[in-house]
C-alpha positions in Angstrom: 171.6 248.3 156.8 170.2 250.9 153.8 167.3 250.2 152.4 167.0 253.5 150.2 167.9 256.8 150.0 165.1 259.6 150.9 165.3 263.3 150.6 165.7 265.3 153.4 166.4 268.7 154.3 169.1 269.6 156.9 170.0 272.5 158.7 173.0 273.1 160.7 172.2 275.5 163.4 174.5 278.0 165.3 174.8 276.0 168.4 176.7 273.0 166.0 173.5 270.7 165.5 172.9 269.2 162.3 168.8 268.5 162.3 167.7 266.4 159.5 164.0 267.3 158.7 161.6 265.5 155.9 161.8 269.4 154.8 161.8 273.0 155.4 158.8 273.2 157.4 158.7 270.4 159.5 160.2 269.4 162.4 163.1 267.3 163.2 163.5 263.6 162.7 166.9 263.3 163.8 169.6 265.6 165.8 173.2 265.6 165.6 175.1 267.4 167.8 178.1 267.6 165.4 180.0 268.6 168.3 179.9 265.5 170.8 178.4 263.0 168.4 180.5 263.6 165.1 183.9 261.8 165.0 184.7 263.3 161.6 183.7 263.8 158.0 184.5 261.4 155.1 183.9 262.8 151.5 182.9 260.1 149.0 185.8 259.0 147.5 187.0 258.0 150.5 183.9 255.7 151.6 185.0 252.4 150.6 181.5 250.7 150.5 179.5 253.4 149.4 176.0 252.1 148.9 174.4 252.1 145.4 173.3 256.2 144.3 170.1 257.4 143.2 169.5 258.6 139.6 172.3 261.6 139.0 174.1 260.7 142.2 177.7 261.1 142.1 180.7 259.5 144.4 182.1 263.6 144.7 178.1 264.4 146.2 178.5 262.1 148.6 180.0 262.3 152.6 179.2 260.6 155.3 179.1 261.9 159.0 181.2 259.0 161.1 179.2 258.8 164.5 179.5 256.8 167.8 178.8 253.4 168.4 179.8 252.3 164.2 177.2 254.6 163.2 177.1 257.2 160.0 174.9 259.5 158.4 175.6 259.2 154.5 174.6 262.7 152.7 174.3 263.4 149.4 174.3 266.9 148.2 173.3 268.3 144.4 176.5 269.2 143.6 180.3 268.5 144.6 180.8 272.4 145.2 178.1 271.8 147.8 179.6 268.8 149.3 182.8 270.3 149.5 181.6 273.4 151.3 179.7 271.1 154.2 182.6 268.8 154.4 184.3 271.1 157.0 181.0 272.6 158.7 182.0 270.4 161.8 184.9 272.8 162.3 182.6 275.9 161.7 179.8 276.4 164.6 179.3 279.8 164.2 177.8 279.2 160.6 174.4 278.3 159.7 174.0 276.4 156.8 170.8 275.2 155.2 170.5 272.9 152.3 168.4 269.6 150.7 169.8 266.8 150.7 169.5 263.0 150.1 170.5 260.9 153.5 170.7 256.8 153.4 168.9 255.8 156.3 
């Protein structure tokens, strides 16, 4: 069950792990090994029961990483362009991407 949106700093490593941190200087609170743990990526328009977004949040800025055991990580980017560029990242493990996102935890 979702409680609230929290602003997080997200880094995609060269090894294909997604690090979810409090900010750019903090160690990761969560590590997702994308190639082994991420089944797929769903864009905002494909998320049927999207929770209430924070002020200024838009559905086309959301995406979800579908994880094992019926879990997922819901992310909200600052712009639709950021969301579209990141929605393909599980298929680009050699990429290094660093963004600030809001996450629903």
